[in-house]
N, C-alpha and C positions, 0 to 999 in steps of 0.2 A: 504494500500500500504506500503510495507516494504522499508525503506530507505536503500540506498546503503551504505555499510560500517558499518552498525550498528551491534553490537555484538549480536549473537543469544544466548538467555539464555539456559543453559543446563537444560534439564528436565530428571529426572530419568526414567528409563524403568519400566513399571509395574511389570515385572517379577523379579525385584531386591528386591521387598518388601515381607517380610515374611507374612504380612497380606494378600497380594494378593493370595499367595499359600494356606494359611489357609482357606480363603473364597472360593477359587476354590474347594478344597477338601470338605469343609463343605457343600457347595451348592449341590455337587453331592451325598454325603452321605445322606443329609437331604431329597433331592428330591426322591431318591430311597426309603427311609423309608416311606415318605409320600405316594408314590404309593402303597407300601405294606399295609399300614394302610387303604387305600381306599377300599380294599376288605372287610373290617369290618365296613365301614361307619364311620370311626373315623379320625379326623385330628390330626396333631402332637400336637397342643395346647391341644386338648381334651385328648390325650394320656398322656401328662405331668400331667394334673389334675387327671386323673384316677390313674396314678401310685403313685402320691403323697398321694392320699386318701387310697390306697390299704393297708389293714391290720390295718387301724386306727380307725375303727368304726365310730361313729358319730363325726362330726367336724364342727366347725363354718367356714363359707366361708372366714371370715377374716383370719383364721389360714392358710387356703390353699393359700390365697393371700400372706401372709407373707412368707410361705415356698417357693413359686414359684417366688416371687419378682414381681408378676403381681398386677395390681391395683384391688381394690374391684369390680369396674365396669366391668373390663375384666373377673374376676372370675364369677361374676354374669351372664354375657352373656354365658360363657362356661358352667356353671352349668345349665342354662336354656336349652341349646342344649342337654346336657347329660340327663336331666330329660325327655325331649321330646323323646330321643332315648331309654328311660327306662333303662339307665345304672346307674343313680343316682336318689335318692329320697330326697325330702326336708321334714323335720320334725319340727313341732313347738317345741320350747324349753319348758320344763316343768316349769322352774323357771321364764321365762319371755316370754310371747307370742308375744312380739314385734320382737323377734329374731327367726331365724330358724337355724337348723343344717342340714348338708348334709351327706349322707352316700351312699356307693355303694349298688346297688341292687344285688340280687343273680346273675343276668346276667352280671352286671358290674364286680363283684368279679370273675366270671368265665372267663371273657374276658381278664382281665389284664395279667394273665400268658401267654395266647396265644399271646398277643401283645408284651410281654417281650421277648418271643422266636423270634418274628420277629425282634425286636431291636437287640437281640444278633446275629442273623443270618446276619443282615445288617452290623453290625460291623465286623463280621468275613469275610463277603464278601469283604469289602473294605480294611481291615487291615491285612488280612492273609499273605500278601506279606512281612510284617515286622516280623523278628525273634522276639521271645518272649521278649528278652532284649530290643530291639529297641522300641517295642510296649509299654513296661512298662516305658521306659525313656520318650517317647512322652507323655504318659498319665501324668507322674509326671511333666513334663515341662508345659503342659497346665494347670494343677492344680496350679502350682506355679504362672503362669501368672494371673489366676483368683484371687488368694489370694492377690498378690502384687498390682493388679489393682483394688482391692475391687469390683469385679464383683459379683452381687447378683441375677440378673434376669435370670431365667432359659430360655434357648432358646426354643421358641415355634413355630418358623416358619422357 
């Protein structure tokens, strides 16, 4: 029950927050991309791992974890799913059999450029409304925020 005469505390409107608008746009961009990836039986998180591995040959899962900012456990689960999908293979390391490296299969290497085209198209679909200068300025602003806030984990969902 509200007391009569008590001052109501001012609460800012959601739409006044930059973060609200960033999340609003990000959610729509990400969900549209996720739907496109579904055609290829790949999730956004799996796409991030595949793209980070692309062109790199054999790599330790811990290196993929470091590059993506994901935990080793998360990478392990993602690699398991990608191995099951025959997009990644595990290989015992020659110098120490306790460890394994991972690499893209031929199918994985073939799929990455296809998925990259989907990512490019998704970006174009959402951001074509911005003139090239505004698009470049937005990209630089976002990169500046990432750097200044020391953000390291790649978005995977």
